[in-house]
C-alpha positions in Angstrom: 0.0 0.0 0.0 1.3 3.5 -0.8 2.5 5.6 2.0 0.0 8.4 1.5 -2.9 6.0 1.2 -1.8 4.1 4.4 -1.5 7.3 6.5 -5.0 8.4 5.6 -6.6 5.0 5.7 -5.4 4.2 9.2 -6.1 7.8 10.4 -2.6 9.1 11.2 -3.3 11.9 8.7 -6.9 13.1 8.0 -6.7 13.3 4.2 -4.6 11.5 1.6 -3.8 14.8 -0.2 -2.3 16.1 3.1 -0.2 13.0 3.5 0.9 13.3 -0.2 1.9 17.0 0.4 3.8 16.1 3.5 5.9 13.5 1.7 6.5 15.7 -1.3 7.8 18.4 1.0 10.3 16.1 2.6 8.5 15.9 6.0 8.0 12.1 6.1 10.7 9.7 6.8 10.8 5.9 7.0 13.7 4.4 8.8 15.4 7.8 8.9 15.2 8.3 5.1 12.9 10.8 3.3 10.4 9.0 1.2 7.9 9.9 -1.6 4.2 9.4 -1.4 4.4 6.3 -3.6 6.7 4.5 -1.1 5.3 1.0 -0.5 4.7 0.5 3.3 6.0 -2.6 4.9 5.3 -4.2 8.3 7.6 -2.8 11.1 8.4 0.3 9.1 8.9 3.3 11.5 7.2 6.4 9.9 8.2 9.8 11.3 6.2 12.9 10.2 8.0 16.1 11.0 6.4 19.4 11.7 4.5 21.3 14.4 2.4 18.3 15.3 5.1 15.6 14.6 4.3 12.0 15.1 6.2 8.7 14.9 4.4 5.4 14.3 5.3 1.8 13.7 3.4 -0.2 11.1 1.9 -3.3 12.8 -0.6 -4.1 10.0 -1.5 -3.2 6.5 -5.2 -2.9 5.7 -6.6 -4.4 2.4 -9.3 -1.7 2.2 -11.3 0.8 4.2 -10.8 0.7 8.0 -13.6 1.5 10.4 -12.6 4.3 12.9 -12.8 1.9 15.8 -10.3 -0.5 14.2 -7.6 2.0 13.0 -5.4 1.5 16.1 -4.8 -2.2 15.0 -2.7 -1.1 12.1 -0.1 1.2 13.8 1.5 1.9 17.2 2.4 5.4 18.3 6.1 5.7 19.3 6.1 9.5 19.7 3.6 12.3 19.6 4.2 16.0 20.0 1.3 17.9 21.5 
């Protein structure tokens, strides 16, 4: 699954367009490397989103379609959140 699609599907970012813009502007890293929106997400990837409301998550599952809001936390684990 594409990075921008993953981030929006599991609710880390509200909209796919926002996730895409973040990656295009160099604000998203996987394993310490900047990645593009089309990066294919893998299990155990550590995704860091830089910025005012930075967040770091670990991928623990990859959904095959839409995810109900109540089930979103089954696909990632927060490692760091700035408030």
